[in-house]
KEMI-880669 format. One line per 4 residues: their letters; for each residue x, y, z negated of C-alpha. Coordinates in nm, 2 decimals. Each point is the difference from the previous one (the first is absolute). Example, Ala and Ser with C-alpha at 12.3 -4.5 7.8 and 13.67 -1.06 7.14 Angstrom:
2
as = 1.23:-0.45:-0.78 ~ 0.14:0.34:0.07 $
This chain:
466
mnai = 0.06:6.89:-0.07 ~ 0.02:-0.37:0.00 ~ -0.34:-0.17:0.03 ~ -0.11:-0.21:-0.29 $
plpi = -0.05:-0.36:0.11 ~ -0.36:-0.11:-0.04 ~ -0.07:-0.31:-0.21 ~ -0.08:-0.31:0.19 $
trar = -0.37:-0.07:-0.02 ~ -0.15:-0.34:-0.07 ~ -0.11:-0.03:0.36 ~ 0.34:0.09:0.13 $
htan = 0.16:-0.25:-0.23 ~ -0.23:-0.28:0.11 ~ 0.07:0.09:0.37 ~ 0.37:-0.02:-0.07 $
lrrs = -0.03:-0.33:-0.18 ~ -0.19:-0.15:0.29 ~ 0.25:0.13:0.25 ~ 0.28:-0.14:-0.20 $
fllc = -0.17:-0.34:-0.02 ~ -0.04:0.00:0.38 ~ 0.36:0.10:0.07 ~ 0.13:-0.24:-0.26 $
tidg = -0.19:-0.28:0.16 ~ 0.12:0.08:0.35 ~ 0.35:0.03:-0.13 ~ -0.03:-0.35:-0.15 $
vaam = -0.12:-0.15:0.32 ~ 0.27:0.16:0.21 ~ 0.28:-0.08:-0.25 ~ -0.08:-0.37:-0.03 $
pivq = 0.23:-0.12:0.29 ~ 0.32:0.16:-0.15 ~ -0.11:-0.09:-0.35 ~ -0.05:-0.36:0.10 $
malp = 0.34:-0.02:0.17 ~ 0.17:0.13:-0.31 ~ -0.13:-0.27:-0.22 ~ 0.27:-0.24:-0.12 $
vnvf = -0.20:-0.30:0.14 ~ -0.18:0.05:0.33 ~ -0.03:-0.16:0.34 ~ 0.19:0.28:0.18 $
lval = 0.31:-0.01:-0.22 ~ 0.01:-0.38:-0.04 ~ -0.03:-0.04:0.38 ~ 0.29:0.25:0.04 $
faka = 0.22:-0.16:-0.26 ~ -0.08:-0.37:0.07 ~ -0.07:0.00:0.37 ~ 0.17:0.29:0.17 $
yalp = 0.32:-0.02:-0.21 ~ -0.02:-0.34:-0.17 ~ 0.14:0.13:-0.33 ~ 0.08:-0.26:-0.27 $
kpti = -0.25:-0.04:-0.28 ~ 0.21:0.16:-0.28 ~ 0.03:0.31:0.22 ~ -0.37:0.01:0.05 $
gilt = -0.05:-0.02:-0.37 ~ 0.24:0.29:-0.06 ~ -0.18:0.21:0.26 ~ -0.33:-0.08:-0.16 $
aipf = 0.14:0.12:-0.33 ~ 0.10:0.35:0.13 ~ -0.35:0.16:-0.04 ~ -0.01:-0.11:-0.36 $
icns = 0.35:0.12:-0.07 ~ -0.10:0.34:0.14 ~ -0.32:0.00:-0.21 ~ 0.23:-0.03:-0.31 $
lqia = 0.24:0.27:0.12 ~ -0.27:0.26:0.06 ~ -0.04:0.04:-0.38 ~ 0.32:0.20:0.01 $
vspf = -0.14:0.25:0.25 ~ -0.38:0.01:-0.03 ~ -0.03:0.19:-0.34 ~ 0.21:0.28:0.14 $
lvrw = -0.18:0.03:0.33 ~ -0.33:0.08:-0.18 ~ 0.18:0.30:-0.15 ~ 0.11:0.11:0.35 $
rppq = -0.33:0.00:0.18 ~ -0.37:-0.12:-0.05 ~ -0.06:-0.37:0.07 ~ -0.17:0.08:0.34 $
vvtv = 0.32:0.18:0.13 ~ 0.23:-0.27:-0.14 ~ -0.21:-0.27:0.17 ~ 0.02:0.17:0.34 $
vtaa = 0.37:0.07:-0.02 ~ 0.10:-0.35:-0.11 ~ -0.23:-0.17:0.24 ~ 0.16:0.21:0.28 $
lctm = 0.35:-0.12:-0.10 ~ -0.13:-0.35:0.00 ~ -0.13:0.05:0.35 ~ 0.34:0.12:0.11 $
swva = 0.15:-0.31:-0.14 ~ -0.23:-0.21:0.21 ~ 0.12:0.19:0.31 ~ 0.36:-0.11:-0.09 $
fgav = -0.11:-0.35:-0.07 ~ -0.16:-0.03:0.35 ~ 0.31:0.15:0.16 ~ 0.26:-0.23:-0.14 $
lwwl = -0.19:-0.31:0.13 ~ 0.14:0.08:0.35 ~ 0.36:-0.10:-0.09 ~ -0.02:-0.23:-0.31 $
prdq = 0.18:-0.34:0.10 ~ -0.22:-0.30:-0.03 ~ 0.30:-0.23:-0.04 ~ 0.14:0.18:-0.31 $
pvvt = -0.26:-0.03:-0.27 ~ 0.22:0.15:-0.27 ~ 0.05:0.33:0.20 ~ -0.36:0.00:0.10 $
gwwl = -0.12:-0.05:-0.35 ~ 0.21:0.29:-0.13 ~ -0.13:0.24:0.26 ~ -0.36:-0.11:-0.04 $
ggcf = 0.04:0.01:-0.38 ~ 0.13:0.36:0.01 ~ -0.28:0.13:0.21 ~ -0.26:-0.19:-0.20 $
fais = 0.14:0.14:-0.32 ~ -0.06:0.36:0.12 ~ -0.35:-0.09:0.11 ~ -0.08:-0.17:-0.33 $
ffga = 0.16:0.27:-0.22 ~ -0.19:0.29:0.16 ~ -0.31:-0.21:0.01 ~ 0.03:-0.07:-0.37 $
lagv = 0.02:0.37:-0.08 ~ -0.29:0.07:0.23 ~ -0.20:-0.27:-0.17 ~ 0.05:0.13:-0.35 $
swna = -0.09:0.36:0.09 ~ -0.30:-0.12:0.20 ~ -0.13:-0.19:-0.30 ~ 0.04:0.32:-0.21 $
wmqe = -0.16:0.20:0.26 ~ -0.31:-0.23:0.02 ~ -0.04:0.02:-0.38 ~ 0.02:0.37:0.02 $
wvpa = -0.31:0.05:0.22 ~ -0.21:-0.32:0.03 ~ -0.27:0.01:-0.27 ~ 0.04:-0.30:-0.23 $
rlrg = -0.37:-0.10:0.04 ~ 0.04:-0.03:0.38 ~ 0.33:-0.18:0.02 ~ -0.12:-0.35:0.02 $
kffg = -0.27:0.08:0.26 ~ 0.22:0.23:0.21 ~ 0.31:-0.22:0.01 ~ -0.22:-0.30:0.06 $
rrng = -0.14:0.15:0.31 ~ 0.33:0.16:0.11 ~ 0.19:-0.33:-0.05 ~ -0.27:-0.19:0.19 $
ltql = 0.07:0.23:0.30 ~ 0.37:-0.03:-0.03 ~ -0.04:-0.38:0.00 ~ -0.18:0.03:0.33 $
smli = 0.29:0.22:0.13 ~ 0.25:-0.26:-0.11 ~ -0.21:-0.27:0.17 ~ 0.03:0.18:0.34 $
fllv = 0.37:0.07:-0.06 ~ 0.07:-0.37:-0.08 ~ -0.19:-0.11:0.31 ~ 0.20:0.23:0.23 $
tgwa = 0.33:-0.08:-0.17 ~ -0.06:-0.38:0.02 ~ -0.10:0.02:0.36 ~ 0.29:0.22:0.10 $
larw = 0.27:-0.21:-0.17 ~ -0.14:-0.32:0.14 ~ -0.05:0.15:0.35 ~ 0.36:0.12:0.02 $
dyal = 0.16:-0.28:-0.19 ~ 0.14:0.21:-0.29 ~ 0.19:0.24:0.24 ~ 0.16:0.29:-0.18 $
gafq = -0.19:0.24:0.23 ~ -0.33:-0.13:-0.14 ~ 0.11:0.07:-0.36 ~ 0.12:0.35:0.10 $
liia = -0.33:0.07:0.17 ~ -0.20:-0.10:-0.31 ~ 0.23:0.22:-0.22 ~ -0.05:0.30:0.24 $
gaim = -0.38:-0.03:-0.01 ~ 0.00:-0.02:-0.38 ~ 0.23:0.31:-0.02 ~ -0.24:0.20:0.21 $
lrvl = -0.29:-0.08:-0.22 ~ 0.21:0.08:-0.31 ~ 0.06:0.35:0.14 ~ -0.38:0.05:0.01 $
clyl = -0.02:-0.11:-0.36 ~ 0.26:0.26:-0.11 ~ -0.21:0.27:0.16 ~ -0.32:-0.12:-0.16 $
qwia = 0.16:-0.02:-0.34 ~ 0.14:0.35:0.03 ~ -0.33:0.17:0.09 ~ -0.21:-0.19:-0.26 $
ptpr = -0.18:0.26:-0.22 ~ 0.09:-0.17:-0.33 ~ 0.11:0.18:-0.32 ~ 0.35:0.12:0.04 $
pshg = 0.12:0.13:-0.34 ~ 0.34:0.16:-0.03 ~ 0.11:-0.29:-0.22 ~ -0.12:-0.35:-0.08 $
ddaa = -0.18:-0.06:-0.33 ~ 0.31:-0.16:-0.15 ~ 0.25:0.24:0.16 ~ 0.00:0.23:-0.30 $
tpla = 0.02:-0.28:-0.26 ~ 0.35:-0.07:-0.13 ~ 0.13:-0.34:0.09 ~ 0.04:-0.10:-0.37 $
dqlr = -0.37:0.08:-0.05 ~ -0.09:-0.20:0.31 ~ 0.19:-0.30:-0.14 ~ -0.19:0.02:-0.33 $
vlrr = -0.33:0.01:0.19 ~ 0.11:-0.30:0.20 ~ 0.10:-0.21:-0.30 ~ -0.36:0.04:-0.14 $
arsl = -0.15:-0.13:0.33 ~ -0.02:-0.37:-0.11 ~ -0.25:-0.10:0.26 ~ 0.23:0.13:0.27 $
fvfi = 0.28:-0.23:-0.12 ~ -0.23:-0.30:0.00 ~ -0.08:0.09:0.36 ~ 0.37:0.02:0.08 $
afgs = 0.06:-0.34:-0.17 ~ -0.27:-0.15:0.21 ~ 0.13:0.17:0.31 ~ 0.35:-0.14:-0.06 $
iwff = -0.14:-0.36:-0.01 ~ -0.21:0.07:0.31 ~ 0.28:0.15:0.21 ~ 0.25:-0.27:-0.09 $
atna = -0.26:-0.27:0.09 ~ -0.09:0.15:0.33 ~ 0.35:0.10:0.12 ~ 0.21:-0.30:-0.10 $
fgpf = -0.10:-0.19:0.31 ~ -0.24:0.25:0.15 ~ 0.22:0.09:0.29 ~ 0.03:-0.37:0.10 $
yyvf = -0.37:-0.07:0.04 ~ 0.02:0.15:0.35 ~ 0.33:-0.18:0.07 ~ -0.18:-0.32:-0.11 $
lfeq = -0.27:0.07:0.26 ~ 0.25:0.07:0.27 ~ 0.24:-0.29:-0.06 ~ -0.19:-0.28:-0.17 $
lrfs = -0.36:0.04:0.13 ~ 0.11:0.13:0.35 ~ -0.23:0.29:0.01 ~ 0.07:0.29:0.24 $
afdi = 0.01:0.37:-0.09 ~ -0.34:0.04:0.16 ~ -0.14:-0.28:-0.22 ~ 0.14:0.17:-0.31 $
gifs = -0.15:0.32:0.13 ~ -0.34:-0.17:0.00 ~ 0.06:-0.12:-0.36 ~ 0.08:0.36:-0.11 $
mlsa = -0.31:0.12:0.20 ~ -0.22:-0.25:-0.19 ~ 0.14:0.12:-0.33 ~ -0.05:0.36:0.10 $
lgga = -0.35:-0.07:0.11 ~ -0.08:-0.17:-0.33 ~ 0.13:0.30:-0.19 ~ -0.19:0.25:0.21 $
lsmh = -0.33:-0.19:-0.05 ~ 0.05:-0.03:-0.37 ~ 0.19:0.32:-0.10 ~ -0.30:0.22:-0.05 $
awgr = -0.18:-0.26:-0.21 ~ 0.31:-0.04:-0.22 ~ 0.01:0.38:-0.04 ~ -0.36:0.00:-0.12 $
lidr = 0.07:-0.28:-0.24 ~ 0.30:0.18:-0.14 ~ -0.21:0.31:-0.06 ~ -0.25:-0.22:-0.19 $
ygnk = 0.21:-0.26:-0.18 ~ 0.34:0.15:-0.02 ~ 0.33:-0.08:0.16 ~ 0.13:-0.27:-0.24 $
avma = -0.30:-0.23:0.05 ~ -0.01:0.03:0.37 ~ 0.38:-0.05:0.03 ~ 0.00:-0.31:-0.21 $
fsll = -0.30:-0.15:0.18 ~ 0.13:0.07:0.36 ~ 0.35:-0.12:-0.09 ~ -0.14:-0.32:-0.14 $
lwqv = -0.19:-0.07:0.33 ~ 0.30:0.10:0.21 ~ 0.28:-0.20:-0.17 ~ -0.19:-0.32:-0.05 $
qnyv = -0.03:-0.04:0.38 ~ 0.37:0.08:0.04 ~ 0.08:-0.35:-0.13 ~ -0.12:-0.12:0.35 $
wcfl = 0.33:0.14:0.13 ~ 0.17:-0.30:-0.18 ~ -0.18:-0.24:0.23 ~ 0.01:0.16:0.34 $
tpen = 0.16:-0.20:0.28 ~ 0.00:0.02:0.38 ~ -0.29:-0.25:0.00 ~ -0.24:0.21:-0.23 $
rals = 0.13:0.35:0.09 ~ -0.35:0.10:0.12 ~ -0.08:0.05:-0.37 ~ 0.21:0.32:0.02 $
ygmw = -0.27:0.19:0.17 ~ -0.25:-0.03:-0.28 ~ 0.27:0.05:-0.26 ~ 0.10:0.34:0.14 $
lwag = -0.36:0.12:0.02 ~ -0.07:-0.11:-0.35 ~ 0.32:0.16:-0.12 ~ -0.10:0.33:0.16 $
vtsa = -0.34:0.00:-0.16 ~ 0.12:-0.09:-0.35 ~ 0.32:0.20:-0.01 ~ -0.19:0.32:0.09 $
gfvl = -0.14:0.05:-0.35 ~ 0.33:-0.07:-0.16 ~ 0.19:0.24:0.22 ~ -0.25:0.28:-0.04 $
gqft = -0.02:-0.06:-0.38 ~ 0.38:0.03:-0.03 ~ -0.01:0.35:0.14 ~ -0.30:0.13:-0.18 $
vllk = 0.09:-0.14:-0.34 ~ 0.34:0.17:0.02 ~ -0.18:0.33:0.06 ~ -0.20:-0.06:-0.31 $
lipp = 0.29:-0.11:-0.23 ~ 0.27:0.26:0.08 ~ 0.00:0.29:-0.25 ~ -0.06:0.34:0.17 $
eakn = 0.28:0.16:-0.21 ~ 0.26:-0.22:0.17 ~ -0.17:-0.14:0.31 ~ 0.30:0.00:0.23 $
laig = 0.23:-0.15:-0.26 ~ -0.26:-0.27:-0.08 ~ -0.05:-0.09:0.37 ~ 0.38:0.00:0.05 $
cnla = 0.06:-0.22:-0.30 ~ -0.26:-0.25:0.12 ~ 0.16:-0.01:0.34 ~ 0.35:-0.02:-0.14 $
itsv = -0.05:-0.28:-0.24 ~ -0.21:-0.22:0.22 ~ 0.21:0.07:0.30 ~ 0.32:-0.12:-0.17 $
vaav = -0.18:-0.34:-0.06 ~ -0.14:0.00:0.36 ~ 0.35:0.08:0.15 ~ 0.17:-0.29:-0.18 $
apil = -0.28:-0.25:0.09 ~ 0.06:-0.02:0.38 ~ 0.37:-0.01:-0.03 ~ -0.02:-0.29:-0.24 $
ggfa = -0.27:-0.16:0.22 ~ 0.21:0.03:0.31 ~ 0.31:-0.16:-0.15 ~ -0.21:-0.27:-0.17 $
lswa = -0.18:-0.09:0.32 ~ 0.33:0.01:0.20 ~ 0.17:-0.23:-0.26 ~ -0.30:-0.24:-0.01 $
larw = -0.02:-0.03:0.38 ~ 0.37:-0.07:0.02 ~ -0.02:-0.25:-0.29 ~ -0.30:-0.19:0.16 $
pgqa = 0.04:0.07:0.38 ~ -0.26:-0.25:0.11 ~ -0.27:0.11:-0.25 ~ -0.06:0.36:0.10 $
ltvy = -0.38:-0.04:-0.03 ~ 0.02:-0.14:-0.35 ~ 0.24:0.27:-0.11 ~ -0.24:0.27:0.11 $
hvcf = -0.29:-0.17:-0.16 ~ 0.18:-0.01:-0.34 ~ 0.10:0.37:0.03 ~ -0.36:0.10:0.07 $
lvqp = -0.10:-0.13:-0.34 ~ 0.16:0.30:-0.16 ~ -0.23:0.28:0.11 ~ -0.35:-0.13:-0.10 $
tlcl = 0.13:-0.16:-0.33 ~ 0.16:0.32:-0.13 ~ -0.29:0.22:0.12 ~ -0.25:-0.21:-0.18 $
lgig = 0.21:0.01:-0.32 ~ 0.02:0.38:0.04 ~ -0.38:0.04:-0.02 ~ 0.04:-0.06:-0.37 $
vllr = 0.22:0.31:-0.02 ~ -0.24:0.20:0.21 ~ -0.30:-0.07:-0.22 ~ 0.19:0.15:-0.30 $
laep = -0.02:0.34:0.17 ~ -0.21:0.25:-0.18 ~ -0.20:0.18:0.26 ~ -0.24:0.27:-0.10 $
qasn = -0.36:-0.03:0.12 ~ 0.04:-0.35:0.15 ~ -0.21:-0.31:-0.04 ~ 0.16:-0.33:-0.10 $
ftsl = 0.11:-0.27:0.24 ~ -0.28:-0.25:-0.09 ~ -0.28:0.25:0.06 ~ 0.11:0.06:0.36 $
vgvm = 0.02:-0.38:0.06 ~ -0.35:-0.04:-0.14 ~ -0.15:0.27:0.21 ~ 0.15:-0.14:0.32 $
rnvr = -0.06:-0.37:-0.08 ~ -0.33:-0.07:0.17 ~ 0.05:0.20:0.32 ~ 0.36:-0.13:0.03 $
tlsg = -0.11:-0.36:-0.04 ~ -0.26:0.03:0.27 ~ 0.18:0.20:0.25 ~ 0.33:-0.18:-0.06 $
ifgl = -0.14:-0.30:0.20 ~ 0.01:0.22:0.31 ~ 0.33:0.18:-0.08 ~ -0.19:0.33:-0.03 $
gflt = 0.03:0.06:-0.37 ~ 0.15:0.35:0.00 ~ -0.20:0.12:0.30 ~ -0.33:-0.09:-0.17 $
dyvf = 0.13:0.15:-0.33 ~ 0.01:0.33:0.19 ~ -0.35:-0.05:0.14 ~ -0.16:-0.09:-0.34 $
yrdp = 0.20:0.25:-0.21 ~ -0.19:0.28:-0.16 ~ 0.12:0.31:-0.18 ~ -0.06:0.00:-0.37 $
kp = -0.29:0.21:-0.11 ~ 0.09:0.34:-0.14 $
């Protein structure tokens, strides 16, 4: 006779939850190098495209758009994958295919010609497309998986701590990457060695994801719901569409000229890859120091208020980019640290508010629609930005610094305008924006003199009384 499975006790469930938290945290720390390299704008890819192969700016803009194109294409596949296997299995399989694509990307660097940018651009684009497409599928299923087992009351605290550790992991990775690229003068072997190390860590992540003792139902929550019913549920999710509208503004603003901030640092301010690695390290350090505090604030005041407040602080200082010159470039160090501290709350809030807004009856479809719509906007933005920047530099060849300064007005202006859309979001159990500003006013004013505002916010923060 077959043995009847015993019900999981509360103690066993708690033990499994703690083990899953631990494995998920280790997974995030180990995955950070390959996740960082796959971002559309990062030091590794910009150095490869602009330094190792000297690709033209329109080509860099197109390559930057590929991850967003793939995020929009995944909507045709993700709803069907959830019917095939649980989110945990889908995450592991698609992440493994993404890792194999990185192997191919590293291999083709051996023979790509440096004097033929068109041929090189096509090959790099093809490999990067595979990486981005499988990465998009893995990202959607991972979000659905997290919503499946992470208790809602613990999401802000858990992801705040987890993301703080991943920021430290990224800090170490950026230091090693910047040193290696500067030490070997952008040699292809240095790029390949970095890719190989990231792949090895990713293999560890796949194992940890597979053995994590999280709920593994035979089907996802929305797998048995007909597509027509999911669409009706989605149409009633008004707040989700407000969030998507804000996301579209945000992604266009940050991606129109986002890839060219690093190019500006390389070409106009004459920073080296190691210097830029220091900037990224400062940003990661600021995020790591403040991430846990932002998570606590999100749990107490809600995502919308924290996102609006942190975005305001972040984007106001981005106007300084419009005044940077080789003579005052030392300001960049403080700017990157401040950006890391202030952007941490916004980035964390973006993730946790999406988990709160997506309807459980159509979670994969909702996540996919959010990615698809915002990614179309984000994909168009760097292509337009690349061609606009290339045209402007050709039109005013002796005014490159001024051209960049004018282009850098786009991001902070659009982001500040987008806060008005964000504040229209109806978020359950959230405090309003002005109450958060009021609570933080005195401590922020005092500690801001020393540049320690968000570190002291963590020290003085107290949990609300039950």
